C-alpha positions in Angstrom: -22.6 -29.2 -114.5 -19.8 -31.2 -113.1 -17.4 -33.6 -114.4 -19.2 -36.3 -112.6 -22.9 -35.5 -113.3 -21.5 -35.7 -117.0 -20.2 -39.3 -117.0 -22.7 -41.5 -118.9 -23.6 -44.7 -118.2 -24.0 -46.7 -120.8 -27.2 -48.6 -121.1 -27.6 -52.5 -119.0 -24.0 -51.7 -117.9 -23.6 -51.9 -113.8 -22.5 -48.5 -112.2 -19.4 -47.6 -110.9 -18.7 -48.9 -107.8 -19.2 -45.8 -105.2 -15.8 -44.4 -103.8 -15.8 -46.0 -99.9 -15.4 -43.4 -97.1 -11.5 -43.5 -95.7 -11.7 -45.3 -92.2 -11.2 -42.9 -89.3 -7.8 -43.4 -87.6 -7.8 -45.2 -84.1 -7.6 -43.3 -81.1 -4.7 -43.7 -79.1 -4.2 -46.3 -76.9 -3.7 -44.7 -73.4 -0.9 -46.0 -71.6 -0.5 -46.6 -67.7 3.0 -46.8 -66.3 4.1 -48.7 -63.3 6.8 -49.5 -61.3 8.2 -52.5 -59.7 10.8 -51.9 -57.2 12.4 -54.1 -55.1 15.7 -54.8 -52.7 17.9 -57.5 -53.9 18.8 -59.3 -50.8 20.8 -62.2 -50.9 17.9 -65.6 -50.3 18.9 -67.9 -47.9 19.0 -71.7 -48.8 16.4 -73.8 -46.8 16.7 -76.7 -45.5 16.5 -79.1 -48.3 18.6 -78.6 -51.6 15.6 -79.7 -53.2 14.0 -76.2 -53.0 16.8 -73.4 -54.5 15.2 -70.3 -54.0 14.7 -68.0 -57.6 16.7 -64.9 -58.1 13.7 -63.4 -59.8 11.2 -64.1 -57.5 8.1 -61.5 -57.6 9.3 -59.9 -60.6 8.1 -62.9 -63.0 4.7 -62.6 -61.2 4.5 -59.4 -62.0 5.6 -59.5 -65.9 2.8 -62.0 -66.2 0.6 -59.2 -64.6 1.3 -57.6 -67.6 0.8 -59.3 -70.1 -2.5 -60.0 -68.9 -3.5 -56.7 -68.2 -2.1 -55.8 -72.1 -4.2 -58.4 -73.2 -7.4 -57.0 -72.0 -6.0 -54.0 -72.6 -5.5 -54.1 -76.9 -10.3 -54.4 -76.2 -10.7 -50.9 -74.6 -7.5 -48.7 -76.3 -5.4 -49.2 -73.0 -1.6 -50.0 -73.2 0.4 -50.6 -70.0 4.2 -50.2 -69.5 6.4 -51.4 -66.7 9.3 -50.0 -65.3 11.1 -52.7 -63.0 14.0 -51.2 -60.7 15.8 -53.1 -58.3 18.7 -52.1 -56.0 21.3 -54.1 -53.5 20.7 -51.6 -50.1 18.1 -49.4 -48.4 19.3 -46.2 -49.9 19.5 -47.4 -53.0 15.7 -48.1 -53.2 15.1 -45.2 -52.1 17.2 -43.5 -54.9 15.1 -45.4 -57.4 12.1 -44.1 -56.0 12.6 -40.8 -55.9 14.7 -40.8 -59.4 11.2 -42.4 -60.8 8.6 -40.1 -58.6 10.4 -37.3 -60.4 10.1 -38.5 -63.6 6.4 -39.0 -62.9 5.6 -42.6 -61.8 2.6 -42.4 -59.8 1.7 -46.3 -59.3 4.5 -48.7 -57.8 4.5 -52.1 -56.7 6.6 -53.0 -54.1 9.0 -55.9 -53.1 10.2 -54.8 -49.9 10.5 -55.3 -46.1 8.6 -53.7 -43.9 10.7 -50.6 -42.4 11.9 -50.3 -45.7 8.3 -49.9 -47.1 6.8 -47.8 -44.3 10.3 -45.2 -44.9 9.3 -45.2 -48.8 5.4 -44.4 -47.9 6.7 -41.6 -45.7 8.5 -39.4 -47.9 7.5 -36.5 -49.2 7.4 -37.9 -53.0 4.8 -40.9 -51.7 2.4 -38.3 -50.7 0.4 -38.5 -53.8 1.6 -42.2 -55.1 -0.3 -45.5 -54.5 1.9 -48.5 -53.4 1.0 -51.8 -53.8 2.6 -53.9 -51.6 3.1 -57.5 -52.9 5.7 -59.1 -50.3 5.3 -58.6 -47.0 2.7 -60.3 -44.4 4.0 -58.3 -41.2 0.5 -58.2 -39.3 2.3 -54.5 -38.2 1.7 -52.6 -41.7 -2.2 -53.3 -40.9 -1.7 -52.2 -37.7 0.0 -49.6 -36.2 2.2 -49.4 -39.2 -0.3 -48.9 -41.8 -0.2 -45.6 -44.3 -3.0 -44.5 -46.6 -0.9 -44.6 -49.6 -0.6 -48.2 -48.9 -2.9 -51.4 -50.1 -1.7 -55.2 -49.6 -1.6 -57.8 -51.7 -0.8 -60.9 -49.5 -2.7 -62.7 -46.6 -1.0 -61.0 -43.4 -0.2 -63.5 -41.1 -2.9 -63.1 -38.9 -5.2 -63.8 -41.6 -2.9 -67.3 -42.3 -3.1 -68.3 -39.2 -6.6 -68.1 -38.3 -7.1 -70.1 -42.0 -5.4 -72.7 -39.9 -7.4 -72.6 -37.0 -10.5 -72.6 -38.5 -9.5 -75.3 -40.2 -8.1 -77.4 -37.5 -11.3 -76.2 -35.0 -13.6 -77.9 -38.1 -11.4 -81.0 -37.6 -11.8 -80.9 -33.5 -8.1 -81.1 -33.6 -8.2 -78.3 -30.9 -4.7 -79.4 -28.9 -1.7 -78.4 -30.2 2.2 -78.2 -29.5 3.9 -74.8 -30.5 7.1 -74.9 -31.6 8.9 -71.5 -32.9 12.5 -70.9 -34.0 14.7 -67.8 -33.2 14.1 -65.7 -35.8 12.3 -62.3 -36.0 9.6 -63.4 -38.2 9.4 -66.7 -36.3 8.2 -65.1 -33.8 6.2 -63.2 -35.6 4.1 -65.9 -36.5 4.3 -67.9 -33.6 2.2 -64.5 -31.9 0.1 -65.3 -35.0 -0.8 -68.3 -34.1 -1.3 -68.1 -30.0 -3.8 -65.0 -31.1 -6.0 -66.9 -34.0 -6.0 -70.1 -31.3 -7.3 -68.1 -28.7 -9.9 -66.8 -30.9 -10.9 -70.2 -32.0 -10.6 -72.0 -28.9 -7.4 -73.9 -30.0 -5.9 -74.8 -26.9 -2.0 -74.7 -27.0 -0.5 -77.2 -24.5 3.1 -76.4 -24.6 4.6 -73.5 -26.6 8.3 -74.5 -26.8 11.3 -72.4 -28.6 13.4 -75.0 -30.9 17.1 -74.7 -30.2 18.9 -77.3 -31.6 21.8 -76.9 -33.4 22.5 -80.5 -35.7 25.0 -78.7 -37.0 26.5 -82.1 -38.8 23.0 -82.9 -40.6 24.1 -84.0 -43.8 27.0 -86.3 -42.3 26.0 -90.0 -42.6 24.8 -90.3 -39.2 22.9 -86.7 -39.4 19.4 -87.9 -39.7 20.0 -90.4 -36.6 21.0 -87.2 -34.4 17.8 -85.3 -35.6 15.5 -88.5 -35.5 16.7 -88.4 -31.6 16.5 -84.8 -30.5 12.5 -84.6 -31.9 11.7 -87.8 -30.1 13.3 -85.8 -26.9 11.8 -83.2 -27.3 8.1 -84.4 -28.0 8.1 -87.0 -25.3 5.4 -86.6 -22.7 3.4 -84.7 -24.0 -0.4 -85.1 -25.3 -1.2 -82.7 -28.7 -3.6 -83.5 -31.7 -0.9 -81.4 -34.1 2.5 -80.4 -34.1 2.3 -76.4 -35.2 5.9 -74.7 -36.2 6.8 -70.9 -36.6 9.8 -71.3 -39.0 10.1 -68.9 -41.8 13.1 -69.2 -43.0 12.9 -72.9 -43.0 15.5 -73.9 -40.5 14.4 -77.1 -38.9 10.2 -77.4 -39.8 11.1 -79.8 -42.1 12.6 -82.0 -39.4 9.9 -82.4 -37.4 7.5 -85.1 -39.4 7.8 -88.4 -38.7 9.9 -88.1 -35.8 8.1 -87.4 -33.3 7.1 -89.7 -30.0 3.7 -89.6 -30.7 2.5 -90.2 -34.8 0.6 -86.2 -34.8 0.4 -84.0 -37.8 2.6 -80.9 -38.5 0.9 -77.3 -39.7 2.1 -74.3 -39.9 5.1 -72.9 -42.1 5.4 -77.0 -43.0 4.2 -79.7 -43.0 0.0 -78.4 -43.8 0.9 -74.7 -44.5 -1.4 -71.8 -45.0 -0.4 -69.7 -48.0 -1.7 -67.1 -50.8 -1.2 -69.9 -53.4 0.5 -73.6 -53.5 2.0 -75.9 -56.0 -1.0 -78.3 -56.2 -3.6 -75.6 -56.5 -5.9 -76.3 -60.0 -9.5 -75.5 -58.4 -11.0 -72.5 -60.2 -9.1 -72.4 -63.5 -5.7 -72.6 -60.7 -3.9 -74.6 -63.7 -4.3 -72.4 -65.9 -2.3 -69.8 -64.1 0.1 -72.1 -63.0 0.4 -73.7 -66.9 1.3 -69.6 -68.5 3.8 -69.1 -65.4 5.6 -71.8 -65.8 6.0 -71.3 -69.2 6.9 -68.3 -68.6 9.6 -68.5 -66.0 10.4 -71.9 -66.2 9.3 -72.7 -62.7 7.0 -72.5 -60.7 4.7 -69.7 -59.0 5.5 -68.5 -55.1 3.4 -66.5 -53.0 5.3 -63.6 -53.7 4.8 -64.0 -57.2 1.5 -64.3 -56.7 1.2 -61.7 -54.7 2.9 -59.4 -57.5 1.1 -60.5 -60.0 -2.5 -59.5 -58.0 -1.2 -56.2 -57.7 -0.6 -55.6 -61.4 -3.9 -57.2 -62.4 -5.4 -55.1 -59.7 -4.3 -52.2 -61.2 -5.2 -53.1 -64.5 -9.3 -54.1 -63.3 -9.0 -50.9 -61.7 -8.3 -48.3 -64.7 -10.4 -51.3 -67.0 -14.0 -50.6 -64.9 -13.2 -47.4 -63.3 -12.8 -46.6 -67.2 -9.8 -44.2 -66.5 -5.9 -44.3 -67.1 -5.2 -41.8 -64.6 -3.4 -43.0 -61.6 -5.5 -41.3 -59.4 -8.8 -42.8 -60.1 -7.0 -45.8 -60.7 -6.2 -45.5 -57.2 -9.5 -44.2 -55.7 -11.4 -47.4 -57.6 -9.5 -50.0 -55.8 -9.6 -48.3 -52.7 -14.0 -48.0 -53.5 -16.9 -50.5 -53.3 -16.6 -51.5 -57.0 -14.0 -52.8 -57.0 -13.2 -56.2 -57.2 -10.5 -58.5 -58.4 -10.9 -62.0 -60.1 -7.6 -64.2 -58.8 -8.5 -68.0 -59.7 -9.8 -68.4 -55.8 -13.5 -69.0 -56.6 -14.6 -65.2 -55.3 -14.2 -61.9 -55.7 -11.3 -60.3 -53.9 -11.3 -56.7 -52.4 -9.7 -54.2 -50.0 -10.3 -53.5 -46.8 -11.3 -49.9 -46.0 -9.8 -50.0 -42.8 -6.1 -51.4 -43.5 -6.0 -51.5 -47.4 -5.8 -55.1 -46.9 -7.1 -57.3 -50.0 -9.8 -59.6 -48.6 -9.0 -63.2 -50.0 -9.7 -66.9 -49.6 -6.4 -69.0 -47.9 -5.0 -72.1 -49.4 -4.3 -75.1 -47.1 -1.8 -77.2 -48.5 1.1 -79.6 -48.3 3.7 -80.3 -51.3 1.4 -82.1 -53.1 -2.4 -81.5 -52.5 -4.6 -78.8 -51.9 -6.1 -80.0 -48.5 -8.6 -77.6 -48.0 -9.7 -73.6 -48.2 -10.8 -71.1 -45.8 -12.7 -68.9 -44.5 -14.1 -73.1 -43.6 -18.0 -73.7 -44.0 -19.6 -72.4 -41.0 -17.4 -69.6 -39.7 -20.3 -66.6 -40.7 -19.9 -62.9 -40.7 -22.5 -60.1 -40.8 -20.7 -58.5 -44.1 -18.3 -61.3 -45.8 -17.2 -64.4 -44.5 -13.4 -63.5 -45.9 -13.1 -60.9 -43.3 -13.5 -64.1 -40.5 -9.7 -63.9 -41.2 -7.3 -61.4 -40.2 -8.1 -58.3 -38.4 -11.9 -57.8 -39.1 -12.8 -53.7 -38.6 -14.0 -53.7 -35.1 -10.4 -55.0 -33.3 -8.2 -52.8 -36.1 -5.8 -50.7 -34.6 -4.7 -49.4 -38.0 -5.6 -45.6 -38.0 -4.2 -44.4 -41.8 -1.6 -42.0 -41.5 
């Protein structure tokens, strides 16, 4: 007889408590490795001294996305680790990518200009990786320059222009004056406006380049010279809206209130189509705004929002795809079952034909959200979100 069987219990006494089985050890969390790859470019000062360009633009959005992924991952035994790599020149970015790829990194959030992004995507080491383009709006990247290993988070310039032209069509403001700056980005934005205007039957009454350099705009009389020039520039023209293409913020803010006739300004200044906006509070947007402000000590920019969406897309794919394998995550993001909730009142997904994230576009000025496109009444056989940007029948993207 065992010692346990020989143990007696006195009549009326409580039986000794049973020994509890030791708890099973929790399975270790699987880690998803991410890398943030950026080119540390010097930000040019804007026209107004009020808005200084942040030095961590984009990177703070990725950090907030990582915190959100970690919060979700704790419940499903998933962990996330972000490696940050920035370089001061293009060769340094390429070297950083090659080093990280050799170390086993397979998922990259990129903050790179379009030519450098293509250079990275075409490297032999990038064949089996997923590059999430968090900051580039170039239409070329979604057209002839598209790559099968690249997904795009921010709206393209075509999407931004379509969003604005839809709103003008709804308002029946069908005559516009287009003013564009000299920089390549300004010309690309103006091209997108021209295409969108033809698409939504908006008439460009005049298409004029801005060549005036005020020089001493900060002198005592500088504002008089600018006012006189803008009045002369717009004199004799009949239009409903002045649409400006000035991505570098070199002159666009000078146009409002100075035209010969009182007309609203839209485009890169005034009423701006964008992925994110300071006044945006709908669909829980205030929650994201406040969390970002607490973390970064400043307002969220489009680039921050693009990086946040990129990291969150990875987390959503890992959680709902049920795998932390980088290849499985990349495939799930490109699949029909992927959806991203991004505080815009819609489930976002990637277009199969060019890797673009379909999404609503905000229309806002500095203090107010004016509207959100797609506008009511613009229909599509599959998704109204595909009324913004290049639809599948129009695409010139042939994945390489």
